[in-house]
Every structure is written in C-alpha cells, then in structure tokens.
C-alpha positions in Angstrom: 51.9 124.3 79.6 53.2 123.3 76.2 56.5 121.4 76.0 58.5 122.2 72.9 61.0 119.7 71.6 63.5 120.3 68.8 63.3 118.1 65.7 66.6 116.4 66.5 65.5 115.5 70.0 62.2 114.1 68.6 64.2 112.1 66.1 66.5 110.7 68.9 63.5 109.8 71.0 62.0 107.9 68.0 65.3 106.0 67.7 65.4 105.1 71.4 61.8 103.9 71.2 62.6 101.8 68.2 65.6 100.3 70.0 63.4 99.5 73.0 60.7 97.9 70.8 63.3 95.9 69.0 64.6 94.5 72.3 61.1 93.7 73.5 60.0 91.9 70.3 63.3 90.1 70.0 63.2 88.8 73.6 59.6 87.9 73.2 60.6 85.6 70.3 63.2 83.8 72.4 60.9 81.0 73.5 60.1 80.3 69.8 63.8 80.0 69.0 64.3 77.7 72.0 61.4 75.5 70.9 62.9 75.2 67.4 66.3 74.2 68.8 64.6 71.7 71.1 62.8 70.2 68.0 66.1 69.8 66.2 68.1 68.4 69.1 65.4 66.9 71.3 64.6 63.2 71.8 61.7 63.5 69.4 63.7 64.6 66.4 67.3 63.4 66.9 68.2 65.2 63.7 71.4 66.5 65.3 73.9 64.6 67.4 77.4 65.1 68.8 79.1 68.4 68.3 76.4 69.8 66.0 73.8 69.3 68.7 76.1 71.0 71.3 76.5 74.0 69.0 72.8 74.1 68.2 71.9 74.3 71.9 73.9 77.6 72.1 71.7 79.3 69.5 69.2 80.8 72.0 72.1 82.3 74.0 73.6 83.9 70.8 70.1 85.1 69.9 69.7 86.9 73.2 73.3 88.3 73.0 72.6 89.5 69.5 69.3 91.3 70.4 70.9 93.0 73.4 74.0 93.9 71.5 72.0 95.5 68.7 69.8 97.4 71.2 72.8 98.7 73.1 74.5 99.7 69.9 71.5 101.6 68.7 71.2 103.4 72.0 74.9 104.2 72.0 74.8 105.6 68.5 71.7 107.6 69.2 73.1 109.1 72.4 76.7 109.5 71.2 75.4 111.5 68.2 74.1 114.3 70.4 73.6 114.0 74.1 77.0 112.4 74.9 79.1 114.4 72.5 81.3 116.9 74.2 80.8 120.5 73.1 84.1 122.3 72.7 
C-alpha cells in the first residue's frame, strides 16, 4: 500500500521536523551555556559581581525560553498556514 502525500503536506512535515530538531539541538546546548555563565560568575572567575552577575545568571533561563518560543512559533506558523486555517 503506497501512501501519497501532497507537496504542501510534505513541505509542512519538513518544517515541523526542522522545528523539532532545532528544539533538540538548542536544548542539548543548554549545559554549555550554563557552563559559560558559571565560568563568568563563578568563584574561579569572579569577572562579574553585583547586578551584572545576577543578570548573567538568568542567561540560561532566557536561552531555554528563546528556544522553546522559536519552536512553538515555527509550529504555529506551519500549522496555521494550512491545517488550522478555517475553510469558508
């Protein structure tokens, strides 16, 4: 049995796979981001102190929010372009 997909559906599947891979790679890099922040703000470096250190410690959280936000945005744009659009 052969499954036939239209070109637009194949394109949307490619976009969804791309968004999924972007999320996986971005989240896999999170420990590297955390390590670099620790190098800057940790006891070994002490390059940042005070308010700058407090803000720098939030970088990994914003990294994760950015990756998830971009992924959700790509999925929404992909699905809203075809599957979710109401047909009148």
